[in-house]
KEGU-181516 format. One line per 4 residues: number of its first residue (from 1); their letters; for each residue x, y, z of N, C-alpha, C. Coordinates in Angstrom, 1 decimal. Layout:
<atoms>
NUM> A> X:Y:Z:X:Y:Z:X:Y:Z  ...
</atoms>
This chain:
<atoms>
1> MKLK> -21.8:-63.9:40.4:-23.0:-64.7:40.5:-23.8:-64.3:42.0  -25.0:-63.6:41.7:-25.6:-63.2:43.3:-26.3:-65.2:43.9  -26.2:-64.8:45.0:-26.6:-66.0:46.0:-27.3:-65.1:46.9  -28.4:-66.2:47.5:-29.5:-66.3:48.2:-28.7:-65.9:49.9
5> KDGT> -29.5:-65.6:50.3:-28.6:-65.7:52.6:-28.2:-66.9:52.5  -28.7:-67.8:52.4:-28.2:-69.3:53.0:-27.4:-70.1:52.1  -26.5:-68.8:50.6:-25.3:-69.5:49.7:-26.0:-70.4:48.6  -27.2:-70.5:48.4:-28.1:-71.1:47.3:-27.7:-70.2:45.9
9> PNKT> -27.9:-70.7:44.5:-27.8:-69.3:43.8:-29.2:-69.0:43.9  -29.6:-67.1:43.4:-31.1:-66.6:43.3:-31.5:-67.7:41.6  -32.6:-68.4:41.8:-33.4:-68.6:40.8:-34.3:-67.5:40.3  -34.9:-66.4:40.9:-36.3:-66.0:41.6:-36.6:-65.2:40.1
13> TVGE> -35.7:-65.0:39.1:-36.2:-63.9:38.2:-36.2:-64.0:36.8  -35.5:-65.1:35.9:-35.0:-65.5:35.0:-34.6:-67.2:34.7  -35.4:-67.9:35.8:-34.8:-68.9:35.6:-33.5:-69.1:36.2  -32.8:-69.9:35.7:-31.2:-70.6:35.5:-30.1:-70.0:35.2
17> LQYK> -30.6:-68.9:34.1:-30.3:-67.6:33.5:-29.1:-66.6:34.3  -30.3:-66.4:35.9:-29.9:-65.5:36.5:-28.5:-66.1:37.5  -28.2:-67.2:37.5:-27.3:-67.3:38.5:-26.1:-68.2:37.5  -26.5:-68.8:36.4:-25.5:-69.3:35.4:-24.5:-67.7:35.2
21> YDAG> -25.0:-66.6:34.6:-24.1:-65.4:34.4:-24.9:-64.4:34.6  -24.0:-63.5:35.4:-24.2:-62.1:35.9:-24.0:-61.0:34.9  -24.0:-59.5:35.3:-24.0:-58.5:34.3:-22.1:-58.4:34.1  -21.1:-58.5:33.6:-19.6:-58.3:33.4:-19.6:-59.8:32.9
25> DVVT> -20.3:-60.7:33.1:-19.5:-61.9:32.9:-19.5:-62.3:31.2  -18.4:-62.4:30.7:-18.0:-63.0:29.3:-18.3:-64.2:28.8  -18.0:-64.3:27.9:-18.9:-65.9:27.4:-18.3:-65.7:25.7  -17.5:-66.9:25.9:-16.9:-67.0:24.3:-18.0:-68.0:23.1
29> NRNG> -18.2:-67.8:22.0:-19.1:-68.3:21.1:-18.3:-69.5:20.4  -19.3:-70.2:19.8:-18.6:-71.3:19.4:-17.3:-71.0:18.0  -17.8:-69.6:17.6:-17.0:-69.0:16.8:-15.3:-68.5:17.3  -15.4:-68.5:18.5:-14.2:-67.8:19.0:-14.6:-66.4:19.5
33> DRYK> -15.7:-65.8:19.1:-15.6:-64.6:19.0:-16.4:-64.2:20.9  -15.9:-63.3:21.8:-16.3:-63.0:22.7:-17.5:-61.9:22.9  -18.5:-62.1:23.7:-19.5:-61.4:24.2:-19.8:-61.0:26.2  -19.9:-59.7:25.8:-20.3:-59.7:27.7:-21.9:-59.5:27.8
37> FIKR> -22.3:-60.1:29.2:-23.5:-59.7:29.7:-23.4:-58.5:30.2  -24.6:-57.7:29.7:-24.8:-56.3:30.0:-26.2:-56.7:31.1  -26.8:-57.2:30.9:-28.2:-56.8:31.7:-29.2:-57.9:31.4  -30.6:-58.3:32.0:-31.5:-59.0:31.4:-32.7:-58.2:31.0
41> TNNK> -33.8:-59.0:30.8:-34.9:-58.3:30.6:-36.1:-59.5:30.7  -36.6:-59.7:31.5:-37.4:-60.6:31.3:-36.3:-61.9:30.7  -37.0:-62.7:29.4:-36.4:-64.1:28.8:-35.5:-63.3:28.0  -35.1:-62.0:27.6:-33.8:-62.0:27.3:-32.9:-61.3:27.8
45> VWVE> -31.7:-61.1:27.3:-30.5:-60.5:27.7:-29.8:-59.5:26.9  -28.8:-58.5:27.1:-28.4:-57.3:26.8:-26.9:-58.0:26.7  -26.6:-58.2:25.3:-24.8:-58.7:24.9:-23.8:-57.4:24.2  -23.0:-57.5:24.4:-22.2:-56.4:23.5:-20.6:-57.5:23.4
49> FLDH> -20.8:-57.5:22.1:-19.3:-58.1:21.4:-18.2:-57.4:21.8  -17.1:-58.1:21.8:-16.2:-57.3:22.6:-15.0:-57.5:21.1  -14.8:-58.4:20.5:-14.1:-58.3:19.4:-13.9:-57.1:18.2  -15.3:-57.2:18.1:-15.7:-55.8:17.1:-16.2:-54.6:17.3
53> RKYC> -16.5:-54.1:18.4:-16.9:-53.7:19.2:-17.0:-51.9:18.4  -15.9:-51.5:17.2:-16.2:-50.3:16.3:-17.6:-50.2:16.0  -18.1:-51.8:15.3:-19.6:-51.5:14.6:-20.3:-51.6:15.6  -20.3:-52.7:16.8:-21.4:-53.2:17.7:-21.9:-52.0:18.5
57> LAHC> -23.1:-52.2:18.9:-23.2:-51.7:20.5:-24.2:-52.9:21.3  -24.6:-52.4:22.3:-25.3:-53.6:23.1:-26.8:-54.0:22.5  -27.0:-55.2:22.3:-28.3:-55.4:21.6:-29.1:-56.6:22.2  -30.5:-56.5:22.4:-31.0:-57.7:23.1:-30.8:-58.5:22.3
61> VSSA> -31.0:-60.1:22.9:-31.3:-61.4:22.3:-31.7:-62.5:23.1  -31.8:-63.7:22.3:-32.1:-64.3:23.2:-31.7:-65.3:24.2  -32.4:-65.5:25.6:-31.4:-65.7:26.7:-30.7:-67.1:26.5  -31.3:-68.1:25.7:-31.3:-69.4:25.2:-29.8:-69.4:24.4
65> SAVA> -29.5:-68.5:23.3:-28.8:-68.7:22.8:-27.4:-68.1:23.2  -27.9:-66.9:24.1:-26.5:-66.3:24.6:-25.8:-67.0:25.8  -26.8:-68.0:26.8:-26.5:-68.9:27.5:-25.6:-70.5:26.9  -26.3:-70.7:25.7:-25.5:-71.6:25.2:-24.1:-71.6:24.2
69> GTLK> -24.1:-70.5:23.8:-22.9:-69.9:23.3:-22.6:-69.8:22.1  -24.4:-70.5:21.7:-24.3:-70.5:20.1:-25.0:-68.7:19.8  -25.0:-67.8:19.9:-24.7:-66.5:19.6:-24.1:-66.3:18.5  -24.7:-65.7:17.3:-23.8:-65.5:16.3:-23.2:-64.1:16.2
73> DWYA> -21.9:-63.7:16.1:-21.8:-62.1:16.0:-21.9:-61.6:14.7  -22.7:-60.8:14.9:-23.3:-59.8:13.1:-22.4:-59.1:12.8  -21.9:-58.5:13.8:-20.7:-57.5:13.4:-19.1:-57.9:13.3  -19.1:-59.5:13.1:-17.5:-59.8:13.0:-17.7:-59.7:10.9
77> PSVY> -16.6:-59.3:10.6:-16.6:-59.0:8.9:-16.9:-60.7:7.9  -17.7:-60.8:7.9:-18.2:-62.5:6.9:-18.6:-62.0:5.8  -18.7:-61.0:5.3:-18.8:-60.5:3.0:-17.3:-60.5:2.4  -16.9:-61.3:1.9:-15.5:-61.0:1.5:-15.0:-60.8:1.7
81> GVGV> -14.8:-61.3:3.6:-13.8:-60.8:4.6:-13.5:-59.3:4.9  -14.4:-58.5:4.6:-14.6:-57.0:5.4:-15.6:-56.6:4.9  -16.9:-56.8:4.9:-18.3:-56.8:5.0:-19.3:-57.6:6.3  -19.7:-56.1:7.1:-20.5:-56.4:8.1:-22.1:-56.4:8.1
85> TGLL> -22.6:-57.5:8.4:-24.0:-57.6:8.3:-24.9:-56.8:9.0  -24.8:-57.0:10.4:-24.9:-56.2:11.5:-26.7:-57.3:11.5  -27.0:-56.8:12.8:-28.7:-56.8:13.2:-29.8:-57.0:12.0  -29.3:-56.2:10.9:-30.0:-55.5:10.5:-30.7:-56.4:8.8
89> HESD> -29.3:-57.0:8.4:-29.3:-58.0:7.1:-30.6:-58.5:6.8  -30.5:-58.4:5.3:-32.0:-59.2:4.9:-31.3:-59.8:3.3  -30.6:-60.8:3.9:-30.4:-61.3:2.8:-30.5:-61.6:1.4  -32.1:-61.5:1.1:-32.9:-62.3:0.2:-33.4:-60.5:-0.6
93> TPIY> -33.1:-59.3:0.1:-33.4:-58.4:-0.6:-32.5:-57.4:-1.7  -33.2:-56.7:-1.9:-32.6:-56.2:-3.6:-31.6:-55.2:-2.5  -31.6:-54.4:-1.7:-30.8:-53.7:-1.0:-29.4:-54.3:-0.3  -29.6:-55.3:0.2:-28.9:-56.3:0.5:-27.7:-56.9:-0.8
97> YLWK> -28.5:-57.3:-1.6:-28.0:-57.7:-3.1:-26.7:-56.6:-3.5  -27.3:-55.7:-3.5:-26.5:-54.0:-4.0:-25.4:-53.6:-3.5  -25.5:-54.1:-1.9:-24.4:-53.8:-1.2:-23.3:-55.0:-1.3  -23.8:-56.4:-1.4:-23.1:-57.4:-1.3:-22.4:-57.2:-2.7
101> SCLN> -23.2:-57.0:-3.9:-22.6:-56.5:-5.0:-21.5:-55.9:-5.4  -22.0:-54.7:-4.5:-20.8:-53.5:-4.3:-19.5:-54.0:-4.0  -19.6:-54.8:-2.5:-18.6:-55.4:-2.1:-17.3:-56.8:-2.9  -18.5:-57.6:-3.8:-17.8:-58.0:-4.5:-17.0:-57.6:-5.7
105> RVYG> -17.6:-56.4:-6.3:-17.0:-55.7:-7.1:-15.4:-55.2:-7.1  -15.5:-54.9:-5.9:-14.2:-54.5:-5.2:-13.3:-55.4:-4.6  -13.6:-56.4:-3.4:-13.1:-57.3:-2.8:-12.9:-58.9:-3.3  -14.0:-58.9:-4.3:-14.2:-60.4:-4.9:-13.3:-60.5:-5.3
109> RYHH> -13.1:-61.9:-6.1:-12.2:-62.5:-6.0:-11.6:-62.4:-7.7  -12.5:-62.1:-8.3:-12.0:-62.1:-10.0:-12.8:-61.1:-10.5  -12.5:-59.7:-9.5:-13.3:-58.5:-10.6:-11.9:-57.7:-10.1  -10.7:-57.8:-11.1:-9.8:-57.1:-11.0:-9.7:-55.4:-11.6
113> AYSD> -10.8:-55.2:-12.3:-11.3:-54.3:-12.8:-11.3:-53.2:-11.6  -12.1:-53.4:-10.5:-11.8:-52.7:-9.3:-11.0:-52.8:-8.3  -9.5:-53.4:-8.7:-8.8:-53.5:-7.5:-8.0:-52.2:-7.2  -8.0:-51.6:-7.6:-7.7:-50.1:-6.9:-8.6:-49.4:-6.4
117> CTVS> -9.9:-50.3:-6.3:-11.0:-49.3:-5.7:-11.2:-50.1:-4.3  -12.1:-48.9:-3.4:-12.3:-49.2:-1.6:-13.8:-49.4:-1.9  -14.3:-49.5:-0.5:-15.9:-49.4:0.2:-14.7:-48.7:1.5  -15.5:-47.5:1.5:-15.4:-46.9:2.9:-16.1:-47.4:4.0
121> EEFI> -15.1:-46.8:5.5:-15.5:-47.6:6.4:-17.2:-47.4:6.5  -17.7:-46.6:6.4:-19.4:-46.5:6.6:-20.2:-47.1:5.6  -19.5:-47.5:4.4:-20.2:-48.6:4.1:-20.2:-50.2:3.9  -18.9:-50.3:4.7:-18.6:-51.5:4.7:-19.6:-52.5:5.9
125> QFEN> -20.6:-51.3:6.4:-21.5:-52.3:7.4:-22.8:-51.7:6.9  -23.2:-53.0:6.2:-24.7:-53.2:5.8:-25.7:-52.1:6.7  -25.9:-52.0:7.7:-27.2:-51.0:8.2:-27.2:-49.8:7.8  -25.8:-49.1:7.9:-25.6:-48.0:7.4:-25.6:-47.6:5.7
129> FYWW> -25.3:-49.0:5.1:-25.5:-48.8:3.6:-27.2:-48.9:4.0  -27.4:-49.8:4.5:-29.4:-50.0:4.3:-29.9:-48.2:4.8  -29.6:-47.6:5.5:-30.6:-46.2:5.9:-29.8:-45.3:4.8  -28.6:-45.6:4.7:-28.2:-44.3:3.2:-29.3:-44.5:2.3
133> YKQN> -29.3:-46.1:2.0:-30.3:-46.4:0.7:-32.0:-45.6:0.9  -32.3:-45.7:2.0:-33.4:-45.5:2.0:-33.8:-44.0:2.2  -32.7:-43.3:2.5:-32.6:-41.8:2.6:-32.7:-41.3:1.6  -31.8:-42.2:0.4:-31.9:-41.7:-1.4:-32.8:-42.2:-2.2
137> EVVD> -33.5:-43.1:-2.0:-35.1:-43.7:-2.7:-35.7:-42.6:-2.7  -36.1:-42.7:-4.0:-37.1:-41.8:-4.4:-38.7:-43.0:-4.0  -38.6:-43.8:-4.7:-39.8:-44.3:-4.8:-39.2:-45.9:-4.2  -40.1:-45.9:-3.0:-40.4:-46.9:-2.4:-39.9:-48.3:-3.4
141> GYNY> -39.0:-49.4:-2.8:-39.1:-50.5:-3.2:-38.7:-50.9:-4.9  -38.3:-49.6:-5.3:-37.7:-49.5:-6.8:-36.4:-50.2:-6.9  -35.9:-51.1:-7.9:-34.6:-51.7:-7.7:-33.4:-51.1:-8.2  -32.9:-49.6:-7.8:-32.0:-49.0:-8.1:-30.4:-49.5:-8.1
145> QLDK> -29.9:-49.1:-8.9:-28.6:-49.2:-9.3:-27.4:-48.3:-8.6  -26.5:-48.9:-8.2:-25.5:-47.6:-7.5:-24.8:-47.5:-8.3  -24.4:-45.9:-8.4:-23.2:-45.1:-9.0:-22.4:-44.4:-8.4  -21.3:-44.4:-8.2:-20.3:-44.0:-8.0:-19.3:-42.6:-8.8
149> DLFS> -19.8:-42.6:-9.8:-19.1:-41.8:-10.5:-19.9:-40.6:-11.5  -21.0:-40.5:-10.8:-21.5:-39.3:-11.1:-21.7:-38.0:-11.0  -21.2:-38.1:-9.3:-21.2:-37.1:-9.0:-19.4:-36.5:-8.5  -18.5:-37.8:-9.0:-17.2:-37.7:-8.5:-16.3:-38.6:-9.8
153> SGSK> -16.3:-38.4:-10.6:-15.6:-38.6:-11.8:-14.4:-38.8:-11.9  -14.2:-40.4:-12.1:-12.4:-40.8:-11.5:-12.6:-41.8:-9.8  -13.7:-41.3:-9.3:-13.5:-41.6:-7.7:-13.6:-43.4:-7.4  -12.2:-43.7:-6.7:-11.9:-44.6:-6.2:-12.6:-45.2:-4.9
157> VYSS> -13.4:-44.7:-4.6:-14.1:-45.5:-3.6:-15.9:-45.0:-3.2  -16.6:-46.1:-2.8:-17.8:-46.3:-2.7:-18.3:-45.5:-1.5  -18.7:-44.3:-1.5:-18.9:-44.2:0.1:-20.3:-43.3:-0.1  -20.8:-42.6:0.9:-22.2:-41.6:1.2:-21.4:-40.9:0.4
161> ETCC> -20.8:-39.9:0.0:-20.1:-38.7:-0.4:-20.2:-39.1:-1.9  -19.9:-40.2:-2.4:-19.9:-39.9:-3.9:-20.7:-41.0:-4.3  -21.6:-41.6:-3.9:-22.6:-42.5:-4.5:-23.9:-42.0:-5.0  -24.7:-42.3:-5.6:-26.0:-41.6:-5.6:-26.9:-43.2:-6.5
165> LLPK> -28.1:-43.5:-6.5:-28.8:-44.3:-7.1:-29.5:-43.9:-8.2  -29.2:-44.4:-9.1:-30.1:-44.4:-10.5:-31.3:-46.0:-11.2  -32.2:-45.2:-12.0:-32.8:-46.2:-12.6:-31.8:-46.9:-13.5  -31.9:-48.4:-14.1:-31.1:-48.8:-14.8:-30.9:-48.2:-16.4
169> EVHD> -32.1:-47.6:-17.0:-32.1:-47.4:-18.0:-31.5:-45.7:-18.0  -31.3:-44.8:-16.9:-30.5:-44.1:-17.0:-29.3:-44.4:-16.7  -28.8:-45.2:-15.8:-27.3:-45.5:-15.3:-26.7:-46.2:-16.6  -27.7:-46.9:-17.5:-27.1:-47.3:-18.6:-26.7:-45.9:-20.0
173> SLYR> -27.1:-45.3:-20.1:-26.9:-44.1:-20.8:-25.5:-43.9:-20.3  -25.3:-43.7:-19.3:-23.8:-42.8:-18.8:-22.5:-44.3:-19.3  -23.0:-45.5:-19.3:-21.8:-46.3:-18.8:-21.5:-47.4:-19.6  -23.0:-47.5:-20.8:-22.9:-48.3:-22.0:-21.7:-47.9:-22.7
177> SNSP> -20.4:-48.8:-22.6:-19.8:-48.8:-23.7:-19.1:-47.3:-23.9  -18.2:-46.7:-23.3:-17.4:-45.5:-23.4:-16.7:-45.5:-24.2  -16.3:-46.5:-25.1:-15.0:-46.5:-26.6:-15.2:-45.9:-27.1  -14.6:-44.7:-27.7:-14.1:-43.7:-28.9:-13.9:-44.4:-29.9
181> CKAV> -13.2:-45.7:-29.6:-12.5:-46.4:-30.9:-13.9:-47.0:-31.9  -14.8:-47.4:-30.8:-16.0:-48.2:-31.8:-17.2:-47.8:-32.1  -16.8:-46.5:-31.4:-18.6:-45.1:-31.7:-18.4:-44.4:-33.4  -17.3:-44.8:-34.3:-17.2:-44.4:-35.4:-16.4:-45.0:-36.3
185> NETT> -17.3:-45.2:-37.4:-16.5:-46.3:-38.2:-16.3:-45.4:-39.8  -15.0:-45.5:-40.6:-14.5:-45.3:-41.7:-15.4:-45.8:-42.8  -16.0:-44.8:-43.6:-16.7:-45.8:-45.0:-15.9:-45.2:-46.2  -16.4:-45.6:-47.2:-15.9:-44.5:-48.1:-16.9:-43.6:-48.7
189> NGYS> -17.6:-43.2:-47.3:-18.4:-41.9:-47.9:-18.0:-41.2:-47.0  -17.2:-41.4:-46.2:-16.5:-40.8:-45.0:-16.8:-41.7:-43.4  -17.2:-40.9:-42.5:-17.2:-41.2:-41.0:-18.4:-41.3:-41.0  -18.7:-42.5:-40.6:-20.4:-42.4:-39.7:-20.1:-43.4:-38.4
193> LGNV> -21.2:-43.1:-37.2:-21.5:-43.5:-35.9:-21.4:-45.1:-35.9  -20.7:-45.7:-35.1:-20.7:-47.3:-35.3:-22.1:-47.5:-34.1  -21.9:-48.9:-33.8:-23.2:-49.3:-33.3:-23.0:-49.7:-32.0  -22.7:-48.8:-31.4:-22.3:-49.1:-30.1:-23.5:-49.3:-29.1
197> FGSH> -24.2:-48.1:-29.4:-25.7:-48.0:-28.6:-26.1:-49.0:-29.0  -26.5:-49.6:-30.4:-27.5:-50.2:-30.9:-28.6:-49.6:-31.3  -29.9:-49.8:-31.0:-31.2:-49.1:-31.5:-31.3:-47.6:-30.3  -30.4:-48.0:-29.2:-30.3:-46.3:-28.6:-29.8:-45.4:-29.5
201> MWND> -28.9:-45.6:-30.4:-28.0:-44.6:-30.7:-29.0:-43.6:-32.1  -28.1:-43.4:-32.9:-29.0:-42.2:-33.7:-29.1:-43.5:-34.9  -30.4:-43.2:-35.3:-31.1:-44.0:-36.7:-30.7:-43.7:-37.8  -30.1:-42.9:-38.2:-29.9:-42.4:-39.7:-28.6:-42.3:-40.1
205> DTRY> -28.9:-44.0:-40.7:-27.5:-44.3:-41.3:-26.9:-43.8:-42.1  -27.4:-43.2:-42.8:-27.1:-42.1:-43.9:-26.4:-40.6:-43.4  -26.0:-40.5:-42.4:-25.5:-39.4:-41.7:-24.0:-39.9:-41.9  -23.1:-38.7:-42.2:-21.5:-39.2:-42.7:-21.2:-37.7:-42.1
209> FKTR> -19.6:-37.7:-41.9:-19.1:-36.7:-41.3:-17.5:-36.9:-42.1  -16.9:-36.0:-42.8:-16.0:-35.5:-43.2:-14.8:-35.6:-42.3  -14.6:-35.9:-41.2:-13.7:-35.9:-40.6:-13.9:-36.8:-39.4  -13.2:-37.9:-38.8:-13.4:-38.5:-37.4:-13.8:-37.7:-36.1
213> KEAL> -13.2:-36.3:-36.1:-13.2:-35.1:-35.2:-14.6:-35.1:-34.9  -15.1:-35.0:-36.3:-16.6:-34.6:-36.3:-17.7:-35.7:-35.7  -17.4:-36.4:-36.0:-18.4:-37.8:-36.0:-18.3:-38.1:-34.5  -16.9:-37.6:-33.8:-17.0:-38.2:-32.4:-17.8:-37.0:-31.7
217> EFYW> -17.6:-35.6:-32.1:-18.6:-34.9:-31.2:-19.5:-35.0:-31.1  -20.4:-35.6:-32.7:-21.5:-35.4:-32.7:-22.1:-36.6:-32.0  -20.9:-38.0:-31.8:-21.3:-39.0:-30.9:-21.2:-38.9:-29.5  -20.5:-38.2:-28.9:-20.4:-37.6:-27.8:-21.4:-36.6:-27.4
221> WCRE> -22.0:-35.9:-28.7:-23.8:-34.7:-28.4:-24.6:-36.0:-28.3  -25.1:-37.3:-29.0:-26.0:-38.1:-28.5:-25.9:-38.8:-27.3  -24.6:-39.2:-27.2:-24.6:-39.8:-26.0:-25.3:-38.7:-24.9  -24.6:-37.6:-24.5:-25.3:-36.3:-23.6:-27.0:-36.3:-23.5
225> DRVK> -27.2:-36.0:-25.1:-28.8:-36.0:-24.9:-29.3:-37.4:-24.6  -29.2:-38.1:-25.3:-29.4:-39.4:-24.4:-29.5:-39.7:-22.8  -28.3:-38.9:-21.9:-28.3:-39.2:-20.9:-29.6:-38.1:-20.4  -29.5:-36.9:-21.0:-30.9:-36.0:-20.7:-31.8:-36.8:-21.2
229> QSAY> -32.4:-37.1:-22.0:-33.7:-37.8:-22.1:-34.0:-38.7:-21.2  -33.3:-39.8:-20.9:-33.2:-40.5:-19.9:-33.5:-40.2:-18.2  -33.1:-39.0:-17.8:-33.0:-38.3:-16.4:-34.5:-37.8:-16.5  -35.1:-36.9:-18.2:-36.6:-36.3:-17.5:-37.4:-37.6:-17.5
233> KWKD> -36.9:-39.0:-18.7:-37.8:-39.9:-18.3:-38.2:-40.4:-16.8  -37.3:-40.3:-16.0:-37.5:-41.1:-14.8:-37.0:-40.2:-13.7  -37.3:-39.0:-14.0:-37.2:-37.9:-13.5:-38.1:-37.9:-12.0  -39.2:-38.6:-11.8:-40.0:-38.8:-10.6:-39.2:-40.1:-10.0
237> YLMP> -38.1:-40.6:-10.2:-37.5:-41.8:-9.5:-36.1:-41.0:-9.0  -36.1:-39.9:-9.3:-34.3:-39.0:-9.0:-35.0:-38.2:-8.0  -33.9:-38.3:-7.1:-33.5:-37.1:-6.0:-33.4:-35.8:-7.3  -33.8:-34.8:-6.4:-33.8:-33.7:-7.1:-32.3:-32.8:-7.8
241> HVYQ> -31.2:-33.2:-6.6:-29.9:-32.6:-7.1:-29.2:-33.7:-8.5  -29.7:-35.1:-7.9:-29.4:-36.0:-9.3:-29.9:-35.7:-10.2  -30.9:-35.2:-10.7:-31.8:-35.1:-11.3:-31.3:-33.4:-12.5  -30.8:-33.0:-11.6:-30.2:-31.4:-11.9:-28.4:-32.2:-12.4
245> RLLD> -28.2:-32.8:-11.8:-26.7:-33.1:-12.3:-26.6:-34.0:-13.2  -27.6:-34.7:-13.7:-27.7:-35.2:-15.0:-28.1:-34.2:-16.4  -28.9:-33.5:-16.2:-29.1:-32.4:-17.1:-27.9:-31.5:-18.0  -26.9:-31.4:-16.4:-25.9:-30.4:-16.7:-24.2:-31.4:-17.1
249> FKFN> -24.9:-32.7:-17.4:-23.5:-33.5:-17.2:-23.2:-33.8:-18.5  -21.7:-33.7:-18.5:-20.7:-34.1:-19.7:-20.0:-35.1:-20.0  -19.4:-35.3:-20.8:-18.7:-36.4:-21.0:-17.7:-36.3:-20.9  -16.4:-36.6:-20.0:-15.1:-36.4:-20.1:-14.4:-37.0:-20.9
253> TGEL> -14.9:-36.6:-22.7:-14.3:-37.1:-23.8:-12.7:-36.7:-24.0  -11.6:-36.0:-22.9:-10.5:-36.2:-23.6:-10.1:-35.4:-25.2  -9.1:-36.4:-25.7:-8.8:-35.5:-27.2:-9.9:-36.3:-27.9  -10.2:-35.8:-28.7:-11.5:-36.1:-29.9:-10.4:-37.0:-31.0
</atoms>
């Protein structure tokens, strides 16, 4: 605490804040998170949270909330126990909803299908995800889908290396029902394509095949052709490397 020559507190710059806390002083907020005062700028102060410093840099905040201890640590894990919102969080925007949905898919209570998946340390923090999204969106403001398998089939990690952004129709053409057991029906006339894709699938109801293998080969060809058509339709919404990957895409069908 800085004092005048007569021993009284120095109140000359930022009111009572100047003598209540000085640079280096540590305060604990109402949630038990500690932050350190760095410097003052007019009616603002720079603070650094100490308990989650691997995410947090010093930032400028209201002097009143800092002194009162009501300052929230935006870098404390608060979304499904792991997600860090940061100061950039926008809770009512599509990008934030997409990020939160990703965390919910992996760390949410009821999503057991993704129990063996993880979100990278980079994507755990919303600020990183936000800037990655902005760098990878082609049409500003369009509501993209997040995909992690197009470039790394079978990957268990959501990260900037595995993920890309896709329009919903393109995403659906890749993943809407990949079950071969529902793709082919055995009839008295032979094997025909099932109604897996509804109106998106082949519309020729009279097409039959002698064997299940032939029917499945045609089914996967239809699926890949559908992906290419969707990619061409949405080309102006796709990054060039994503578009090329879709044109070259082949389903990993395993044994037919």
